[in-house]
N, C-alpha and C positions, 0 to 999 in steps of 0.2 A: 491593525485589524479593528474594524468597527464591531461593537457588540450590540448595536441597535437591532430591534426586532423588525423583520420585514412586515409591512402592513398586510394583514390577512394571513399571516404565516407565523407559527410559533417558533420557527428557527431563527437564530440570530443572523444578521448579515455578516458574511465572511467574504472577504475579497481575495481573488486569485490573480496571479500574474498571467496575462495572456502573452504568448510568445510566438515568434516566427519559426520556421522550420529549422533554423540554426540554434534555437533556444534563447534568442535575444528578446528581452522583455519589450513589448510594444504597447502595453496598456493593462488595465485592470477590469475585472468583471466580477459580479456577485457570483458566489459558488454555484447555486442552483441554476442560474441562468446560463452559466458556462457549460452545464451538463445537459441542457435541453437541446433537442434536435434543432439544427444539424450538429451541434457540438462545436465549441470554440477551443482551439489548441491552447492548452494552458500547462503550466509547470506543475509537476507532481513528483513523488518519490515512492519507491517500493523497497522494503527491507526484508532480507532473509537472514534470520539468526539461527545459529546452531548450538547445541550443547557440546560438552567436552568429548562426547562419543561420536560426534559428526551427525547427529540427528537434527533434521530441520524442524523448526518450530512453526506450526501452522496455527491460525486462529479461525474460529467460526464467529462471524460478525454478529453482534447483538441483534436480537429480533426487533428491537426498537429503531434500528437504523433506517433512514428513509431510502437508502440506496443499498441494494443487495443484502437485505436482512437475512440472517440465518444461513449465509453461504460461507463455505470454507474458502480461505485465501492464504496468501503469504503472511509472514509474521506481522507486518504492519505496512500500511500505505497511507498516503495523505497528500496534502498540499502545503508548501511553505507559505507563510504570510508574505505579503509584499516586502521585498528587500531582505528577506530572511534567507541565509544560505541553506541549500538543500540538506547538507550534512547536519547542521544544527536542527533543522526542522525534523529530520528523521529521528535524531536522538530524542528530541522533545516528545514526539508522538509515541515512541516506544515507551517512554516513562509514563506518559499520560494514559496509554492504553493498557500496558502490561505491568506497570508498577515497578519496573526495574530498568536500569541503564545497561546498554551493551558494554561488555568488557573490552571489545574491540569492534571497530566498524570501519570498513574500507570501501572506497568507491568501486563499483563494478560497471561503470559506463552509463550510457543513456540509451533509451529506446523510445521511438515515437510510434504511436498506434491510435487507432480509432475502433472502438468496440461499443456496440449497443447492448445494454442490459435487456434480455428478452422479457423480463417481467415489468420493470418500471419504464422501459424505453428511454432511460437516461443514457447519454452518450459520454463515454470515456475517450476523449480526444486529447491525449496527453503527451507531453515531452517529459518522459519519466526518468528521473535520476535513480540509479540502482545502487544498493548498498548491501554488503555481506559482512557478517560479523559473528561474534560469540556472545552468549549470555550464560552467566554462571549462577546468579542468585535466584532464589525461589520467586516464581511469578506471583504477582498480586493483581490479577486482571480487574479492570474497571468494568463493572457490569453494564454500564451505559454504552460501552464500546465493544466488549467482547463477551460472547456467549460461552465459549469454551476454547480450550487449547489442546494441542497434541504435539508431541515430538515423534517424528517418523523418520525411518531410514528410507532409502530410495525404493526398495520393494514395497514397503508399507504405504508409501505415497502412491505408487502405481495402483495398488489394490484399492486404496481409498478413492482415487480419482475414477476408477471403474465402477464404484458403487454409489457415489454421491456427486452432487453438483459443486463446482468451484466457481469462483468469480470469473467474469468474462475476460479479465485481463491476466489471470494467473498464468496460463500457458505462455503468453507472450513475454511477460517479465521473467519467468523462470528460464526460458530458453536464452533470453538476452543476458541474464546473469550467470548462466551455467559455466562459462569459462572461468569466471572469478571463483565460483563455488568449487569447481573441480580443482582449481589451483590450491585451495585450502583443505578440501575434503575429497580425497581420492575415491571414496565410495559413491560419489555422485557422477562419475564418468558415465556418459550415455552408452 
């Protein structure tokens, strides 16, 4: 990863892996440019962590985020660095964002989607690696990444989704990960 600042932009240059429909790396692109319309298919990951009672950990993205600020979403999501295995990237970002490591983390498959954020008009065109696991330690959220967190059961999630906005990708990644979630947590059967 390059840590140079993009001219005219205060954000550091972060490179993402561009992929084909099969998830094979075909090149690199700067993060923001990959998310500008029409969007370039790139590697990403989404994590769903649960507590010992089977409640899902949600996060409300920090208000300072350039993409989907203040919006509720899954536990953690992001992009691997070039050549970084998605499992390691997912674990790294959970620690960076929430200050804890998952006690378990298993692959829940992949899903490809293209969603446009209605506010920023940034495009999430992602080949997304999904992970499901457990968290046992007390959270220590990074305020630059996370505004707030909540553990919810399936009913509480449904009520929250009826009342507030969630990330443009949330429904897609939740449904794609649902078989792995149900396998571990019976209370999440649709």
